N, C-alpha and C positions, 0 to 999 in steps of 0.2 A: 571495409571492415577487415581487421587483421586476421581473424580466425578463418573465415572462408576465403579470404583474399580474392573477392570478386572484382575483376578488372575488365573494363570495356575500352577497347581501342575506338575512340569516337571518330577517328578519321576513316576507319573501315566500316563502322556500323551504319547500316542503311535504314534503320528505324522500322524494320519489318515487324517487330514485336513477336516473332515466333518463340523466342526464349520465354517471354512472359506468358504466352498462351500455353506453352508446354510444361510450365513449372507446376508439378503436382502439389507442391507445398505452399503455393501462393506466396513465395518468398520474394518475387520480383515485381517491380512496377516501372512505369515510364515517367521520365521527367518532362519538363516543358519543351524540351527539344526532341522528344520521342526516343530518348536513349534509355536503356534499362539500368536499373540500380536495385540494390537490396532494399526492400521496403522496411517499414518499421517492424521490428521483431523478426525480420526475414532471416537474420543471422541464426536465430534459434530454430526457426521452422525448416530451414534448408536441410535436406536429408543427404546431401553430398552425392547425388546421383549423376551429376555432370551433364544432365540433359541440355542445359542451357548452352554449354560449350558444343555439344554434339549437334544440336539443331541449327546453330547459326550458319547461314549459307556462305558467309564471307570470312569466318574465322576471327570474329572481332572479340570474342569472350574468352577470358581465362578465369579459372577458379581453382581453389585448393592448390595453388602453385602449379597447376597443370596448364600447359600451353597447347592450343589447337595444332600448332605446327608438328607436335610430337604424336598426334593421333593418326591412325590409318584412314584413308578415304574409304567410303562405302562402295562396294562393288555391286554389280548386277549379277544375279545367280541364275543358272539354268535350273528351273524348277523340276524338270524331268530327272536331272542328275541327282538332285537332292532327294527326290522321291525314291529313286532307285537305291540310294544309300540306305534309306529307312527300310525299304522292302527287303533288301539283301542282308541286313544285319541279322546275325545268328548268335546264339549263345555258344561260346567256344568251350569245349570240355576236353580238348586234346591240344597240348602245347609242346613246343620244342623246349628241351631242357637247356635253355641258354638265356642270358640276360639280354634285354633290349639295350641298344646303344644309348649312351648318355644324352645325345642330342634329341632322340625321340622321347625319352623320359622327361627331359626338360620342357619340350613342347607341350606334352600332356599336362604337366604341372602348371605351366604358364597359362594355358587356356582356361583353367579353372577360375582364374581371377575375373573372367567376364561372365560367369554364370549368374543369372538373376536370383535375387533373394527378396523375400517379403520386407517391405519398408526399407529396402537397401541396407539391411542389417548384415554388414559384411564381416561376419565373424565365424564363418565355418572353419573347421579344422580338418586337414587331410593328413593322415598318417600313411606314408608310402613304404612298402617293402620293395627295395630296389635291387636286392641281391638274392639270387635263387638259393644260395647257401643258407642265408637267414630264413628264407621261406621254408627250406627243408627242415630246419630246426623247429619252426612253428608247427608244421604239419606233423612232425614226429611227436612233439609234445602233446598236441591235441588228439592225435589218433590213439596214443597210449592211454590218455585220460578217458576217452570215450570207450575203448575196449574194456577198461577196468569197470566203468559204470555199467555197460551193457552185459557184462559177464558176471556181475555181482548180484546181490540180493535185491532186485527191483521187481516191481509188479509184473506179473505175467503178461498183462495187457500191453504194457510198454515194450516188453521183450518181443512179443508177437508182432507189434506194429513196426519195430525197427530190426526184426530178425535178419532181413536181407542185408541191411547195412552193417549189422554186427558181423555176419559171416564174411562180408567183403572186407571189413576192416581187419578182422583176424587173419584173413588171407593176404593182407598187405596191400589191398587196393586203396588208393587215395580218393575215397568217395566224397570227401569234404572239399578239398582244395583242387582236385582234378589235375594235379601235376603242374599247376600254374606257377611260373617263376616269380610272379609279382602279385601284389595285392594293395588295394587302397581302402582305408577305413575312414569313413567320413562321419564327423560328429558335429553337433551344434550346441550352443549354450542352452540350458534348460529354460532360460527366460527369453529365448529368441521368439519373435512374433510368429514365425512359421517353422517351429523346431522340427516337425516331422516331414515337412514338404520341401524345404530348401535343399536338404542333402540329396533327396531323390531327383530333384531337378538338376542338381550339379552332376550326379552320376549319369543322368540321361545325356547331358551335353558331352560328358567325358567319353561315354560309350560310342556315340556317333563320330566324334572327332578321332577317337582311337581307331575305329574301323576304317576311316578315310585314310589313315596312315598305315593300314595293313596290320593293325594290332587287334588281336582277338580279345573279347571280354566275356565275363559271365557274372550275372547278379547272383550272389552266393548267400542264400538264406541260411544254409547250414553253418557257414562261418559266422554269420551274424548271431545265430543262436549260441554258438560257442563263445563269442565275445560276452554274451550275457551270462552264460553259465560259469565261465571262468574269468572273474574280474581281474585276475593277474595279467591276463592278456591285454586288457585296456591300459594297464600300467606300462606294459612293454611297448604298446603302441603310442605311448606318450600323450594319451588323451588328456587334455587339460582338466583340472578340477572344475566341477560345475557344468561339464559338457556331457551330453547324451550321445552314445554311439547310435547312429541311425541306420547305417547299412554298410555292406562290404562288397567290393567288386574285385574279382580276379582278372588278371590280364597278362598278356604276353604274346610272343610270336606264335601264331597258330600252326599246328601240325596237321591241319585238315583244310581242305578248300571246298567251298560250296559253288556249284556251277550255275545255279538258278535260284530264283525266289520261291518261296512257298505259296500256297493258295489257301490262306486261312478262311475259316468260317467267319462271316461278317458279324460284327457286334449288332446290338439292337439300337436303332436310331428312331427318334421321334421328332416331330416338328410341333412346336407350341403355336397354335393358330389363334388362340384367344386367352383371356386371363379373367377367370371368374373364380373368386375365392369360395371354397366350400367350407362350411362350418364342420369342425371336427369335435367329437366327444372327448371327454377327458381320457377315456381308455385309448382312443385312437391316437391322441397326442402322446401319451406315455409310450405306446407301442412304437410309434415313429421315432421318438426320442432315443429309445434304447437300440433300435435297429441302426440308427445313424451314429450312435456313440458307443457301440459295444466294443470297438477296438480302437 
């Protein structure tokens, strides 16, 4: 099939059928010689995940003009080292006033191509600020706008809630961007199957990989709010039409070093040991619906 360009090297193929078993779209079948092929309507059902190529133990499958020889082998990982990376990750709010080198920036950008998305809907958009001088212009613009809002005629309740930040902004503190030299803004098409989840997954992967490279990161809710308050920022970030800004992450070379992990209070865990459906009243159903969909 020309579109997906699904090709099987029949001399290599051992007929293990792992590709057929792992195809979530049921796009593959086996012929009379136990060799895989795109089944009827498989061309349309295929979601281009490349699992068939990745799972083949002998590298017999090519798809989408991608050849297995150009893929990396899968390594074995030290689970304790991975866990330590997760435990030691901290939000960085003190950065050195210098740009990351071009090689590190490119590594971070390239890694994002492997982050998972719902239904393999591979259309996230990442807007990078790669130069601290541009970042300085952004922080200056945003800080001036916020000072004007917080010192203007707004409700006393809002003034009281944000009084600490107002005073800090007026005194020249960068309470929004924390002096970060870089920023990445992730957005997704409003019609994406997982419009609110895919960007968060991507930034989670970005954060861990960045920390492994010695790059500090910070999930920046204030910057996200500013992107919503000031739509001109979205235009400057070149967010495509029809895309929704999902979140913002600051990053750069940290000007602080943590020597040990924290000791967080544990979350609540439960184990489901049986499954007995309880009948709910209309009131209970409405209550649960609003609790689960309020944001």
